[in-house]
C-alpha positions as CSV (number, residue, x, y, z in Angstrom):
1,M,-6.1,24.2,-0.1
2,V,-4.6,20.9,-1.5
3,S,-3.1,18.5,1.0
4,A,-0.1,16.6,-0.6
5,L,2.1,13.8,0.7
6,S,5.5,13.3,-0.8
7,T,7.0,9.9,-0.5
8,K,10.4,11.4,-0.5
9,V,11.7,14.2,1.7
10,L,12.1,17.3,-0.5
11,T,15.1,19.7,-0.4
12,H,14.7,23.3,0.6
13,E,15.0,24.3,-3.1
14,Q,12.3,22.0,-4.1
15,K,9.9,23.2,-1.4
16,Q,10.4,26.7,-2.6
17,L,8.6,25.7,-5.9
18,L,5.4,25.1,-3.7
19,K,5.9,28.2,-1.5
20,H,3.2,30.4,-3.1
21,A,0.7,27.6,-4.0
22,P,-2.3,26.6,-1.9
23,I,-0.7,23.4,-0.8
24,T,0.0,21.8,2.6
25,L,2.9,19.4,2.3
26,S,3.6,16.3,4.4
27,E,6.6,14.1,3.6
28,Y,8.6,10.9,4.5
29,N,11.0,8.6,2.8
30,A,9.3,5.6,1.4
31,I,12.5,3.9,0.5
32,A,16.0,3.9,2.0
33,V,19.2,3.7,0.0
34,T,22.4,2.0,1.2
35,F,25.7,2.1,-0.9
36,L,27.5,-1.0,-1.3
37,G,31.2,-2.0,-1.6
38,F,32.2,-3.2,-5.0
39,D,35.5,-3.6,-7.0
40,K,36.9,-0.1,-7.4
41,D,39.5,-1.2,-10.0
42,I,36.8,-1.7,-12.7
43,I,37.8,0.0,-16.0
44,A,34.6,0.4,-18.1
45,E,34.8,1.4,-21.7
46,N,31.0,1.8,-21.7
47,A,29.0,2.3,-18.5
48,I,25.2,2.2,-18.2
49,I,23.9,4.3,-15.2
50,T,20.2,4.7,-14.8
51,S,19.9,6.8,-11.6
52,Q,21.6,9.5,-9.5
53,N,22.4,7.0,-6.8
54,G,24.1,4.8,-9.4
55,A,26.1,7.8,-10.6
56,K,27.0,8.8,-7.0
57,A,28.3,5.2,-6.3
58,V,30.6,5.1,-9.3
59,L,31.9,8.6,-8.7
60,D,32.7,7.9,-5.2
61,K,34.8,4.8,-6.2
62,K,36.3,6.9,-8.9
63,I,35.6,4.2,-11.4
64,L,37.4,4.7,-14.7
65,I,34.8,5.2,-17.5
66,K,35.3,6.2,-21.1
67,N,31.7,6.6,-22.2
68,C,28.6,6.9,-20.0
69,F,25.1,5.9,-21.2
70,C,22.6,7.2,-18.7
71,V,18.9,7.8,-17.9
72,G,17.6,11.1,-16.8
73,E,18.8,14.8,-17.1
74,K,19.8,14.9,-13.4
75,T,21.9,11.8,-13.8
76,K,23.6,13.2,-16.9
77,A,24.2,16.5,-15.1
78,L,25.8,14.9,-12.1
79,L,28.1,12.8,-14.3
80,E,29.2,15.7,-16.4
81,E,29.7,18.0,-13.4
82,N,32.2,15.4,-12.2
83,G,34.2,15.2,-15.5
84,Q,32.4,12.1,-17.0
85,N,31.7,11.9,-20.8
86,V,28.0,11.2,-21.4
87,T,27.6,9.7,-24.8
88,K,23.8,9.3,-24.7
89,M,21.0,10.3,-22.3
90,K,17.5,8.9,-22.6
91,Q,14.5,9.5,-20.4
92,N,14.0,5.9,-19.5
93,A,15.9,2.6,-19.5
94,S,13.9,1.0,-22.3
95,E,14.6,3.9,-24.7
96,L,18.4,3.8,-23.7
97,A,18.4,0.0,-24.4
98,Q,16.9,0.5,-27.8
99,F,19.4,3.1,-28.7
100,I,22.3,0.7,-27.6
101,V,20.9,-2.0,-29.7
102,K,20.7,0.3,-32.8
103,S,24.0,2.1,-32.5
104,H,26.3,0.0,-30.2
105,K,25.3,-3.5,-30.8
106,N,29.0,-4.7,-31.0
107,D,30.2,-3.0,-27.9
108,Q,30.6,-4.3,-24.3
109,F,28.8,-2.7,-21.4
110,W,29.0,-2.5,-17.7
111,F,25.6,-1.8,-15.9
112,F,25.9,-0.2,-12.5
113,C,22.6,-0.8,-10.7
114,N,20.7,-1.5,-7.5
115,N,19.5,-4.7,-6.0
116,I,15.9,-4.4,-7.4
117,R,16.7,-2.9,-10.7
118,R,14.1,-3.3,-13.4
119,H,14.4,-5.9,-16.1
120,E,13.6,-4.0,-19.3
121,L,17.2,-2.8,-20.1
122,P,19.2,-6.0,-19.4
123,D,16.5,-8.1,-21.0
124,I,16.6,-6.1,-24.3
125,L,20.4,-6.1,-24.4
126,K,20.7,-9.8,-23.7
127,A,18.0,-10.6,-26.3
128,H,20.3,-8.9,-28.9
129,H,23.4,-10.7,-27.6
130,I,25.0,-7.5,-26.3
131,S,27.7,-8.2,-23.7
132,L,26.6,-6.8,-20.2
133,K,28.2,-7.1,-16.9
134,E,26.0,-6.1,-14.0
135,V,27.4,-4.6,-10.8
136,E,25.2,-3.8,-7.8
137,V,26.4,-0.6,-6.3
138,Y,23.6,0.3,-4.0
139,K,20.7,-1.3,-2.3
140,T,17.1,0.0,-2.1
141,S,15.1,-1.0,0.8
142,L,11.4,-0.5,1.4
143,N,10.5,1.6,4.4
144,P,6.7,0.9,4.8
145,E,5.0,3.1,7.4
146,R,1.3,3.7,8.2
147,I,0.7,7.3,7.3
148,E,-2.1,9.0,9.2
149,G,-4.2,11.8,7.8
150,E,-6.2,12.6,4.7
151,F,-4.5,13.7,1.5
152,D,-5.6,15.0,-1.9
153,A,-2.5,14.1,-3.7
154,V,0.4,11.6,-3.2
155,L,3.7,12.1,-4.9
156,F,5.7,9.1,-6.2
157,F,9.2,9.0,-7.5
158,S,9.9,5.2,-8.2
159,P,8.1,1.9,-8.5
160,S,9.7,0.8,-5.2
161,G,8.3,3.9,-3.5
162,V,4.8,3.0,-4.7
163,E,5.2,-0.6,-3.4
164,S,6.5,0.7,0.0
165,Y,3.5,3.3,0.3
166,T,0.8,0.9,-0.7
167,T,2.1,-1.8,1.9
168,N,0.2,0.0,4.6
169,N,-1.7,2.7,2.9
170,S,-4.6,3.0,0.3
171,L,-4.7,5.6,-2.5
172,N,-8.5,5.6,-2.3
173,N,-9.7,8.8,-4.3
174,R,-6.3,10.5,-4.0
175,M,-4.5,11.8,-7.1
176,A,-1.2,10.1,-7.8
177,F,1.5,12.3,-9.2
178,C,4.3,10.2,-10.8
179,I,7.7,11.2,-11.9
180,G,7.7,8.9,-15.0
181,E,5.9,6.1,-16.9
182,T,7.5,3.2,-15.0
183,T,6.4,4.6,-11.7
184,A,2.9,5.2,-13.2
185,S,2.7,1.6,-14.3
186,E,3.1,0.5,-10.7
187,V,0.5,3.0,-9.5
188,K,-2.0,1.7,-12.0
189,K,-2.2,-1.4,-10.0
190,H,-4.0,0.7,-7.3
191,T,-5.7,3.5,-9.0
192,N,-6.5,5.2,-12.3
193,K,-6.3,8.7,-10.8
194,I,-2.8,9.4,-12.2
195,T,-0.9,12.5,-13.4
196,V,2.6,11.9,-15.0
197,A,5.2,14.5,-15.4
198,T,6.0,15.3,-19.1
199,K,9.7,15.1,-18.2
200,P,10.9,12.8,-15.4
201,T,12.3,15.5,-13.1
202,M,11.4,16.6,-9.6
203,E,10.8,20.2,-10.8
204,Q,8.4,19.1,-13.5
205,L,6.4,17.0,-11.1
206,L,6.1,19.7,-8.4
207,Q,5.1,22.2,-11.2
208,L,2.3,19.8,-12.1
209,L,1.2,19.7,-8.5
210,V,1.1,23.6,-8.3
211,K,-1.1,23.7,-11.4
212,Y,-3.4,21.0,-9.8
213,S,-3.7,23.0,-6.6
214,K,-4.7,26.2,-8.4
215,K,-7.4,24.4,-10.4
216,T,-8.9,22.6,-7.3
């Protein structure tokens, strides 16, 4: 039996993916998200949205967007389900930035982000003199807790989640399951026992955990 800790509370559907595996699951939210007020009258020819929370924020404000450039399949699906035109989806922000530099270097962009957004995308666009207006639409706060108990595996979904968890806890010999490479980069500061999902989705990560539990 593998004991696993998720640094994000899973949905009922996600827990069903673990139902028949030899896994005992503990969970908590390592980060907290607060949506911010911002100008709802923005009209964006081109919008960059790198998370589902960013998508939820602009959809809630009914921001007028012609073309969406986004990160992640779930973000794309949420935008399209709400009538948005997704011009391009990439698996991470750096890949999206490189695509924009190659194919849209003369266009202007709005970047709907959070307060601790990573620097790769804006740095790449600014280095190529691409017009970028950043708007903070939600705030990510660390929720550091001391987690009692022994775990074989810890699941991480963002660099900030890693930072929050490691504030009061150690990874020791635990296997870290990471949803993507940027999250894994943060985990590497603490351990080399890392497994990264081949696609940055919750389902893919949980499937990796199931495979791990059956081999252990």
